[in-house]
C-alpha positions as CSV (number, residue, x, y, z in Angstrom):
1,M,-22.4,-10.5,-7.0
2,I,-24.9,-8.7,-4.8
3,S,-24.6,-5.7,-2.6
4,S,-27.1,-4.0,-0.3
5,A,-25.6,-0.6,-1.2
6,P,-27.1,1.5,-4.1
7,G,-23.8,1.5,-6.0
8,S,-20.1,1.4,-5.5
9,A,-18.6,3.2,-2.5
10,E,-19.6,6.8,-2.2
11,T,-17.1,7.6,0.5
12,P,-13.3,7.4,0.4
13,R,-13.1,4.7,3.2
14,A,-9.9,2.6,2.7
15,H,-7.2,4.4,0.8
16,I,-3.6,3.3,1.4
17,T,-3.0,0.7,-1.3
18,S,0.3,-1.3,-1.1
19,A,2.5,-2.6,-3.8
20,A,1.6,-6.1,-2.8
21,A,-2.1,-5.5,-3.3
22,L,-1.5,-3.6,-6.6
23,E,0.4,-6.6,-7.9
24,C,-2.9,-8.5,-7.6
25,L,-4.6,-5.8,-9.7
26,R,-1.6,-5.6,-12.1
27,D,-2.2,-9.3,-12.7
28,I,-5.5,-8.5,-14.3
29,D,-4.2,-5.5,-16.1
30,L,-5.7,-2.8,-13.9
31,Y,-2.5,-1.2,-12.6
32,D,-2.3,1.6,-15.2
33,E,-5.9,2.5,-14.4
34,C,-5.0,2.7,-10.7
35,L,-2.1,4.9,-11.5
36,R,-4.4,7.2,-13.4
37,V,-6.8,7.8,-10.5
38,G,-4.5,7.3,-7.5
39,V,-2.0,9.7,-5.8
40,Y,1.6,8.6,-5.2
41,G,5.1,10.0,-4.8
42,D,5.3,13.5,-3.3
43,G,1.6,13.6,-2.7
44,M,1.8,11.0,0.0
45,K,5.3,11.2,1.2
46,H,4.8,12.3,4.8
47,F,2.9,11.8,8.1
48,R,2.9,15.1,10.0
49,W,2.2,16.1,13.6
50,C,1.3,19.7,13.8
51,E,-0.7,22.2,15.9
52,S,-3.1,22.7,13.0
53,M,-2.8,22.4,9.2
54,A,-1.6,26.0,9.0
55,G,0.2,26.0,12.4
56,E,3.4,24.9,14.0
57,E,4.8,21.5,13.0
58,Y,6.1,19.2,15.8
59,G,7.4,16.4,13.6
60,R,7.1,14.4,10.4
61,L,8.0,11.0,9.1
62,Y,8.6,9.8,5.5
63,T,6.1,7.2,4.5
64,W,5.3,4.4,2.0
65,G,8.7,4.1,0.4
66,N,9.8,7.7,0.4
67,G,12.9,9.1,2.0
68,N,15.7,6.7,2.9
69,R,13.5,3.6,2.2
70,T,12.9,4.4,-1.5
71,A,15.4,1.7,-2.7
72,D,14.0,-0.9,-0.3
73,Y,10.6,-0.5,-1.8
74,S,11.5,0.0,-5.5
75,Q,13.7,-3.2,-5.5
76,V,11.0,-5.5,-4.4
77,S,8.0,-4.6,-6.6
78,P,7.2,-3.1,-10.0
79,C,4.4,-1.3,-8.3
80,V,4.4,1.8,-6.2
81,H,2.4,2.5,-3.0
82,M,-0.4,4.9,-3.7
83,D,-3.3,6.6,-2.1
84,L,-6.3,5.1,-3.9
85,P,-9.6,5.8,-2.1
86,Q,-12.2,3.1,-2.1
87,N,-14.7,5.2,-4.0
88,R,-12.3,5.5,-6.9
89,L,-11.1,1.8,-6.8
90,E,-14.5,0.1,-6.5
91,P,-15.8,1.4,-9.9
92,I,-12.7,0.0,-11.6
93,L,-13.3,-3.4,-10.0
94,V,-17.0,-3.5,-10.7
95,K,-16.4,-2.6,-14.4
96,Y,-13.8,-5.2,-14.7
97,A,-16.0,-7.9,-13.2
98,T,-19.0,-7.0,-15.3
99,D,-16.9,-6.8,-18.4
100,H,-15.8,-10.4,-17.7
101,G,-19.1,-12.2,-17.3
102,F,-20.1,-11.4,-13.7
103,K,-23.6,-10.1,-13.0
104,M,-23.8,-7.2,-10.4
105,R,-26.9,-6.4,-8.5
106,F,-26.9,-3.4,-6.2
107,D,-29.8,-2.6,-3.8
108,T,-29.9,-6.4,-3.0
109,Q,-29.8,-7.5,0.6
110,L,-28.8,-11.0,1.7
111,L,-31.4,-12.1,4.4
112,G,-30.0,-15.5,5.0
113,F,-29.1,-18.8,3.5
114,E,-29.3,-22.6,4.0
115,E,-27.6,-25.6,2.5
116,D,-29.8,-27.9,0.4
117,E,-29.6,-31.7,0.0
118,L,-27.3,-31.3,-3.0
119,G,-24.8,-29.3,-1.0
120,K,-25.7,-26.0,-2.7
121,Y,-26.5,-22.8,-0.9
122,V,-30.0,-21.3,-1.2
123,C,-29.7,-17.6,-0.5
124,E,-32.8,-15.5,0.4
125,V,-32.3,-12.0,-0.9
126,R,-34.5,-8.8,-1.0
127,D,-34.6,-6.1,-3.6
128,T,-34.4,-3.0,-1.3
129,I,-36.1,-0.8,-3.9
130,T,-39.2,-2.9,-4.7
131,G,-39.2,-5.0,-1.6
132,A,-39.4,-8.2,-3.6
133,Q,-37.8,-11.3,-2.1
134,Y,-36.4,-14.2,-4.1
135,W,-33.8,-17.0,-3.8
136,I,-30.5,-17.6,-5.5
137,R,-28.9,-21.1,-5.6
138,T,-25.1,-21.2,-5.7
139,E,-22.4,-23.8,-5.4
140,Y,-20.1,-21.5,-3.5
141,L,-20.8,-18.5,-1.2
142,F,-18.3,-15.7,-0.6
143,G,-19.0,-13.2,2.2
144,A,-17.1,-10.0,1.7
145,D,-20.0,-8.2,3.4
146,G,-18.1,-6.1,5.9
147,G,-18.0,-5.7,9.7
148,K,-21.7,-6.7,10.1
149,S,-21.3,-9.7,7.9
150,V,-24.5,-11.8,7.5
151,V,-22.4,-14.6,6.1
152,A,-19.9,-14.8,8.9
153,E,-22.7,-14.5,11.5
154,Q,-24.9,-17.3,10.0
155,L,-21.8,-19.6,9.5
156,Q,-21.2,-19.0,13.2
157,L,-17.5,-18.3,12.6
158,P,-15.8,-18.1,16.0
159,M,-14.6,-14.6,16.7
160,H,-11.8,-13.4,18.9
161,V,-13.0,-10.1,20.3
162,E,-11.2,-7.5,22.4
163,A,-12.8,-4.4,23.9
164,D,-13.5,-1.7,21.4
165,G,-11.5,1.5,21.4
166,G,-14.4,3.9,21.1
167,R,-16.1,5.7,18.3
168,A,-14.6,7.8,15.5
169,F,-16.2,10.4,13.3
170,N,-15.5,10.9,9.6
171,I,-16.2,14.4,8.3
172,R,-15.9,14.8,4.5
173,V,-15.1,18.4,3.5
174,K,-14.3,20.5,0.6
175,A,-11.6,23.0,1.5
176,D,-8.9,24.5,-0.7
177,L,-5.7,24.0,1.2
178,S,-3.4,24.3,-1.8
179,H,-1.7,27.4,-0.5
180,L,-0.6,25.4,2.6
181,M,0.6,22.3,1.0
182,P,3.9,23.1,-0.9
183,N,5.8,22.8,2.4
184,R,3.4,20.3,4.0
185,Q,3.0,17.5,1.5
186,G,1.7,14.3,2.8
187,N,-1.6,12.4,3.0
188,L,-2.0,12.2,6.8
189,H,-1.7,15.2,9.2
190,W,-2.2,14.8,13.0
191,C,-3.6,18.2,14.1
192,M,-2.8,18.1,17.8
193,R,-4.6,21.3,18.9
194,L,-2.5,21.6,22.1
195,E,-3.7,25.2,22.5
196,K,-7.4,24.2,22.5
197,D,-9.3,22.5,25.3
198,T,-11.1,19.8,23.4
199,D,-12.1,16.2,24.0
200,L,-11.3,15.3,20.4
201,M,-8.2,14.4,18.6
202,C,-8.0,14.9,14.8
203,V,-6.2,13.5,11.8
204,A,-6.7,15.2,8.4
205,R,-6.5,12.9,5.4
206,M,-6.0,14.0,1.9
207,V,-8.6,12.6,-0.6
208,K,-8.2,14.8,-3.7
209,P,-5.1,17.0,-3.6
210,W,-5.6,19.6,-2.2
211,Q,-9.3,20.3,-2.4
212,E,-11.1,17.4,-0.7
213,W,-10.3,16.1,2.7
214,L,-11.5,13.6,5.3
215,F,-11.1,14.9,8.9
216,V,-11.3,12.0,11.4
217,F,-12.1,12.9,15.0
218,F,-12.1,10.6,18.0
219,P,-12.2,11.2,21.7
220,K,-9.0,11.4,23.7
221,D,-10.7,9.1,26.2
222,P,-12.6,6.2,24.3
223,R,-15.1,6.1,27.2
224,T,-16.2,9.7,26.4
225,L,-19.5,10.1,24.7
226,V,-19.2,12.8,22.0
227,E,-22.3,15.0,21.6
228,K,-24.0,14.8,18.3
229,K,-23.1,17.7,16.0
230,N,-24.8,19.2,12.9
231,D,-22.9,20.2,9.8
232,E,-22.5,23.8,10.9
233,E,-20.9,22.7,14.2
234,W,-18.5,20.3,12.4
235,V,-17.5,23.2,10.1
236,S,-16.4,25.1,13.2
237,V,-14.4,22.1,14.5
238,V,-12.8,21.5,11.2
239,K,-11.8,25.1,10.8
240,E,-10.0,25.0,14.1
241,A,-8.1,22.0,12.9
242,I,-7.1,23.8,9.7
243,G,-6.0,26.9,11.6
244,D,-6.6,29.4,8.8
245,P,-9.8,31.4,9.3
246,N,-9.8,32.5,5.7
247,V,-10.4,28.9,4.3
248,E,-13.9,28.2,3.3
249,V,-15.1,24.8,4.5
250,E,-18.1,22.8,3.2
251,V,-19.1,19.6,4.9
252,F,-20.7,17.2,2.4
253,G,-20.8,14.0,4.3
254,T,-20.5,12.6,7.9
255,G,-20.3,9.1,9.3
256,N,-19.0,7.2,12.3
257,W,-17.4,3.9,13.1
258,W,-16.1,1.9,16.0
259,I,-12.4,1.2,16.6
260,Q,-12.4,-2.6,16.8
261,E,-10.0,-5.5,17.6
262,T,-11.8,-8.5,16.2
263,H,-10.8,-11.4,14.0
264,A,-12.3,-14.7,13.0
265,E,-10.6,-17.9,14.3
266,I,-11.9,-19.8,11.3
267,I,-12.6,-18.0,8.0
268,A,-14.4,-20.7,6.0
269,K,-16.8,-23.5,6.4
270,G,-17.7,-26.0,3.7
271,K,-18.0,-24.1,0.4
272,A,-18.6,-20.8,2.2
273,F,-15.7,-18.4,2.5
274,C,-15.4,-15.0,4.2
275,L,-13.0,-12.2,3.2
276,G,-12.1,-8.7,4.3
277,D,-13.8,-6.9,7.1
278,S,-16.1,-9.8,7.7
279,I,-13.1,-11.6,9.3
280,H,-10.7,-8.9,10.3
281,R,-11.9,-5.6,12.0
282,H,-9.4,-3.1,13.2
283,P,-8.5,0.6,13.1
284,P,-7.0,2.0,9.9
285,T,-3.5,2.3,11.4
286,L,-1.0,0.4,9.1
287,G,-3.3,1.0,6.2
288,M,-3.7,-2.7,5.4
289,G,-7.5,-3.3,5.6
290,S,-8.4,-3.2,1.9
291,N,-5.0,-4.6,0.9
292,T,-5.6,-7.7,3.0
293,C,-9.0,-8.1,1.5
294,I,-7.7,-7.9,-2.0
295,Q,-5.0,-10.5,-1.2
296,D,-7.6,-12.7,0.5
297,A,-9.5,-12.8,-2.8
298,F,-6.3,-13.3,-4.8
299,N,-5.4,-16.3,-2.7
300,L,-8.8,-17.9,-3.0
301,A,-9.8,-17.2,-6.6
302,W,-7.3,-19.6,-8.4
303,K,-8.1,-22.4,-6.0
304,V,-11.9,-22.2,-6.6
305,D,-11.2,-22.0,-10.3
306,L,-9.2,-25.2,-10.4
307,V,-11.7,-27.1,-8.2
308,I,-14.7,-26.0,-10.3
309,K,-12.9,-27.2,-13.4
310,G,-12.2,-30.5,-11.8
311,K,-8.4,-30.0,-12.0
312,A,-7.9,-30.0,-8.2
313,S,-9.3,-31.7,-5.2
314,P,-11.7,-29.7,-3.0
315,S,-9.0,-30.2,-0.3
316,L,-7.1,-27.3,-2.0
317,L,-9.8,-25.0,-0.8
318,H,-8.9,-25.9,2.8
319,T,-5.6,-24.0,2.4
320,Y,-7.5,-20.7,2.2
321,N,-8.1,-21.0,5.9
322,T,-4.6,-22.3,6.7
323,E,-2.9,-19.5,4.8
324,R,-5.1,-16.5,5.3
325,Q,-6.5,-16.8,8.8
326,P,-3.1,-16.2,10.5
327,I,-2.8,-13.0,8.3
328,A,-6.2,-11.8,9.6
329,A,-5.2,-12.4,13.2
330,D,-1.8,-10.7,12.9
331,L,-3.3,-7.7,11.0
332,V,-5.9,-7.0,13.8
333,K,-3.3,-7.4,16.6
334,S,-0.7,-5.2,14.8
335,S,-3.1,-2.5,13.7
336,N,-4.2,-2.0,17.3
337,L,-0.6,-2.1,18.6
338,I,0.3,0.7,16.2
339,L,-2.6,2.7,17.4
340,R,-1.3,2.4,20.9
341,K,2.2,3.4,19.7
342,A,0.5,6.5,18.1
343,M,-1.1,7.3,21.5
344,S,2.4,7.3,23.1
345,V,3.4,10.1,20.7
346,W,0.3,12.1,21.8
347,E,1.4,11.4,25.4
348,A,4.9,12.8,24.6
349,L,3.2,16.0,23.4
350,G,1.0,16.3,26.4
351,M,-2.2,15.1,24.7
352,Q,-2.5,12.1,26.9
353,P,-3.6,11.1,29.5
354,P,-7.1,12.6,28.8
355,G,-8.0,15.6,30.8
356,S,-4.6,17.4,30.7
357,S,-5.0,21.1,30.9
358,E,-3.9,23.6,28.3
359,E,-1.1,24.7,30.6
360,Q,0.1,21.1,31.0
361,R,0.1,20.6,27.2
362,L,1.8,23.8,26.4
363,R,4.4,23.2,29.1
364,V,5.5,20.1,27.3
365,V,6.1,22.0,24.1
366,R,7.9,24.8,25.9
367,T,10.1,22.2,27.7
368,M,11.0,20.6,24.4
369,K,12.6,23.9,23.3
370,E,14.6,24.4,26.5
371,D,18.4,23.9,27.0
372,S,17.9,21.9,30.1
373,E,17.9,18.3,31.4
374,D,14.1,18.3,31.2
375,G,14.3,19.7,27.7
376,R,16.7,17.0,26.6
377,A,14.6,14.3,28.2
378,A,11.4,15.6,26.5
379,R,13.1,15.8,23.1
380,R,14.5,12.3,23.5
381,L,11.2,10.8,24.5
382,F,9.3,12.5,21.6
383,S,12.1,11.4,19.1
384,E,12.0,7.8,20.3
385,R,8.3,7.5,20.1
386,L,8.0,9.2,16.8
387,K,10.7,6.9,15.3
388,D,8.9,3.9,16.6
389,L,6.0,4.8,14.2
390,H,8.3,3.8,11.3
391,H,6.6,0.4,12.1
392,E,3.5,2.0,10.5
393,T,4.9,4.3,7.9
394,H,7.5,1.8,6.5
395,A,6.2,-1.6,7.5
396,L,7.6,-3.3,4.4
397,G,8.2,-6.6,6.2
398,F,4.6,-6.6,7.5
399,Q,3.3,-5.8,4.0
400,R,5.3,-8.5,2.1
401,G,6.9,-10.9,4.5
402,Q,4.2,-13.6,4.8
403,L,5.2,-17.3,4.9
404,Y,2.5,-19.7,3.9
405,T,2.6,-23.3,5.1
406,G,0.3,-26.2,4.4
407,S,-0.6,-28.6,1.6
408,A,-0.5,-26.0,-1.2
409,I,3.2,-25.4,-0.5
410,Y,5.8,-28.1,-1.1
411,T,9.0,-28.1,1.0
412,V,10.1,-31.7,1.0
413,H,13.2,-30.9,-1.0
414,E,14.3,-28.0,1.3
415,P,17.3,-28.9,3.4
416,A,16.1,-26.8,6.3
417,P,13.2,-24.8,7.6
418,F,12.9,-21.2,6.4
419,V,15.3,-18.7,8.2
420,P,14.7,-15.0,7.6
421,S,17.5,-12.7,6.6
422,E,19.5,-11.1,9.4
423,R,17.7,-7.7,9.2
424,E,14.3,-9.4,8.9
425,L,15.2,-11.3,12.1
426,Q,16.2,-8.0,13.7
427,D,12.9,-6.3,12.8
428,P,10.4,-8.3,10.8
429,M,7.9,-5.4,10.7
430,L,10.3,-3.0,8.9
431,H,12.3,-5.3,6.7
432,Y,11.7,-7.7,3.8
433,D,14.3,-9.5,1.7
434,P,13.1,-11.4,-1.4
435,T,13.6,-15.1,-1.5
436,T,12.3,-18.1,-3.4
437,Y,11.8,-20.3,-0.3
438,P,8.5,-22.1,-0.8
439,G,5.6,-20.2,0.8
440,R,7.2,-16.8,0.4
441,R,6.2,-14.1,-2.1
442,F,7.8,-14.6,-5.6
443,P,10.6,-12.1,-6.0
444,H,10.5,-9.2,-8.5
445,A,13.4,-8.7,-10.8
446,W,13.7,-6.7,-14.0
447,L,14.4,-8.6,-17.2
448,R,14.8,-7.7,-20.9
449,T,15.3,-9.4,-24.3
450,A,18.7,-9.6,-25.9
451,I,17.9,-6.7,-28.2
452,P,17.1,-4.1,-25.6
453,N,13.4,-3.3,-25.3
454,T,11.0,-2.4,-22.5
455,V,12.0,-4.0,-19.2
456,V,9.6,-6.6,-17.8
457,S,9.2,-7.8,-14.2
458,T,9.3,-11.4,-13.3
459,I,6.0,-10.6,-11.6
460,D,4.5,-9.9,-15.0
461,L,5.7,-13.2,-16.4
462,A,4.1,-15.2,-13.6
463,G,0.4,-15.2,-12.5
464,K,-2.4,-14.7,-15.0
465,G,-4.4,-17.6,-13.4
466,R,-1.7,-20.2,-14.2
467,F,1.3,-21.9,-12.6
468,S,4.7,-20.8,-13.9
469,L,8.1,-22.4,-13.8
470,F,11.2,-20.3,-13.9
471,T,14.5,-21.9,-15.1
472,G,17.6,-21.0,-17.0
473,I,20.5,-22.4,-19.1
474,G,20.6,-26.1,-18.8
475,G,16.9,-26.2,-17.7
476,L,15.2,-27.3,-20.9
477,G,14.3,-30.6,-19.2
478,W,11.8,-28.6,-17.1
479,K,10.1,-27.3,-20.2
480,H,9.6,-30.9,-21.4
481,A,8.4,-31.9,-18.0
482,A,5.9,-29.1,-17.8
483,N,4.5,-30.1,-21.2
484,E,4.1,-33.7,-20.0
485,V,2.4,-32.6,-16.8
486,E,-0.1,-30.6,-18.8
487,R,-1.0,-33.6,-20.8
488,N,-1.3,-35.8,-17.8
489,L,-2.9,-33.4,-15.2
490,R,-4.6,-30.9,-17.6
491,I,-2.8,-28.1,-15.8
492,H,-0.9,-25.6,-17.9
493,I,2.5,-24.5,-16.5
494,E,4.0,-21.5,-18.2
495,V,7.8,-22.0,-18.5
496,I,10.0,-18.9,-18.4
497,L,13.6,-19.3,-19.5
498,I,16.0,-16.7,-18.2
499,G,19.7,-16.5,-19.2
500,N,22.0,-15.5,-22.0
501,G,20.5,-16.4,-25.3
502,L,17.2,-17.5,-23.8
503,D,13.8,-15.8,-23.9
504,W,14.7,-13.3,-21.2
505,E,18.0,-11.9,-20.0
506,D,18.9,-10.8,-16.5
507,M,20.6,-7.5,-17.4
508,Y,20.8,-6.2,-13.8
509,L,21.7,-9.6,-12.3
510,E,18.8,-9.2,-10.0
511,W,17.3,-12.6,-10.8
512,E,20.7,-14.3,-10.2
513,E,20.8,-12.7,-6.8
514,R,17.2,-13.7,-5.8
515,R,16.5,-17.0,-7.6
516,G,17.9,-19.2,-4.8
517,V,18.6,-22.1,-7.2
518,E,21.3,-23.0,-9.8
519,E,20.8,-21.9,-13.4
520,N,19.4,-25.3,-14.3
521,G,17.2,-25.5,-11.2
522,A,13.6,-24.3,-11.2
523,V,11.2,-22.2,-9.2
524,L,7.5,-23.1,-9.4
525,V,5.1,-20.1,-8.8
526,R,1.5,-20.3,-7.9
527,P,-1.2,-18.2,-9.7
528,D,-1.3,-15.9,-6.7
529,L,2.5,-15.1,-7.1
530,F,3.7,-17.2,-4.1
531,V,6.4,-19.7,-4.5
532,A,5.0,-23.2,-4.4
533,W,8.3,-25.2,-4.7
534,R,11.8,-25.0,-6.0
535,A,14.4,-27.4,-7.2
536,Q,18.1,-26.6,-6.8
537,E,19.2,-28.4,-9.9
538,S,17.8,-30.3,-12.9
539,G,17.4,-34.0,-13.0
540,N,14.3,-36.3,-12.7
541,E,12.3,-33.3,-13.8
542,L,9.1,-35.1,-14.8
543,E,8.9,-37.2,-11.7
544,R,9.6,-34.4,-9.3
545,L,7.3,-31.9,-11.0
546,T,4.5,-34.4,-11.2
547,D,4.8,-35.3,-7.6
548,V,4.8,-31.6,-6.6
549,M,1.7,-30.8,-8.6
550,N,-0.2,-33.8,-7.4
551,S,0.6,-32.8,-3.8
552,I,-0.5,-29.2,-4.3
553,L,-3.6,-30.0,-6.2
554,G,-4.6,-32.9,-3.9
555,T,-4.8,-35.2,-7.0
556,G,-2.3,-37.8,-5.9
557,K,-0.5,-39.1,-2.9
558,A,0.8,-36.0,-0.9
559,R,4.3,-36.5,0.4
560,N,4.8,-33.0,1.8
561,C,6.1,-33.6,5.3
562,D,5.3,-29.9,6.1
563,I,1.5,-30.2,5.6
564,S,-0.2,-28.3,8.3
565,T,-3.7,-29.5,9.4
566,A,-4.0,-27.3,12.5
567,K,-6.4,-24.9,10.7
568,E,-7.6,-27.1,7.8
569,M,-11.1,-28.4,8.0
């Protein structure tokens, strides 16, 4: 691994970390460490819209599985949403990687690469401290090198680009706001400053409760050029957003970035793969940037591992593009859509369109307090637009509701195409219902042993770099079939037996509700915790399991009628 940076991230950057992404980290036993350094629960339970941090509040929404969505979130994952800034997460990931055999070189810049006659990539790199240049030869190349990706550019990945939304400014500050927070808990606070004629809008983001903050400013009109400010000038602007003149503010870092709407139409070529911001660039609304990057890697890692070991055909790697490129495109589109929804809230408060006077802005607030037709209309408009932002604050369906298709998913035995639940159909952004339909995320359910002990999630019994097969009473034939498949294909399949008197018991009957097959049926789970295939009942276990594994791995005749080649290369 190389990085042109001098070390792991110094700034908070990405921070909202979803349960879906944390399940990937839980799979490599890092979840407890994330809990130790992250913030969750009450510390991140609200988005607020206020005049200033200390001033009048206009509205708030519950977020990330708090409020009336707590059960929806807790029933689908053993993990909790948390605020885990990138500068706390990256050291955990770097330590894990280097503890497990990876070499890490910081201060090392990728200058370019070419493919040699043996199909390997020869990468030219430069030590940014000494200036020395040298070459690294590699079988595979992974570009997680951000919005200015050298890898994506040299691969000439086609990009879908919409006009940018202007420049934003990140101001890192130390400011003790603990006296304000008991009644203002939350990790994002929109400071509207309706009483102040300013070209800037502001959102205050909690970094370390409640001493360290990131104040993000961007122009009301994206075409406006913001004059360069020094630290002293930013202190003044931040103090206005805080609204308490007695709070001491220290600026200890500034930066800027562009609000983008860009995604790659192809995310891999040959044995070179791009991940994260190199292929999806968007505003931080929805809080899904780093989450998607983590899941890009989780999707790709097991496939590369099996191909390197000669246990799968290189065709398996084509499914990375098939499965993850639509996710990238949807993320970019949806993040920008949510930003526009947020702007509609600002409009309802008089912040938009740009150039509104102080009198116009304050008139909106006064009208909202009136017992009049105008007052009722203003309150109704604000309420409708604020509630619409539940599509950001509680986008459980967007976070978990992916459906993979392609040759790494086997649907031949399904009687019909996938049909979402009624409430998912009603609002797929908000709602997610677990299912074992192939291509969907493997459901979480709590299990225990017959003699009560610590409960274990089905998620914890799957994954770990291996396929797993879940069955129950009457399903021992699947265990024998898995053993035979391992002998024939050299692929280990972990068999998990759930039912009375078996290895694990379904004490809450959650698995019975979510398994989607008979007790003696089977659910095959990929190493990345997505359902690969399921069998409604036992019978012809070895033949069926062998056929499925050959199809997924590309090691035999694929008979999956749902194989998608539209984005495979």
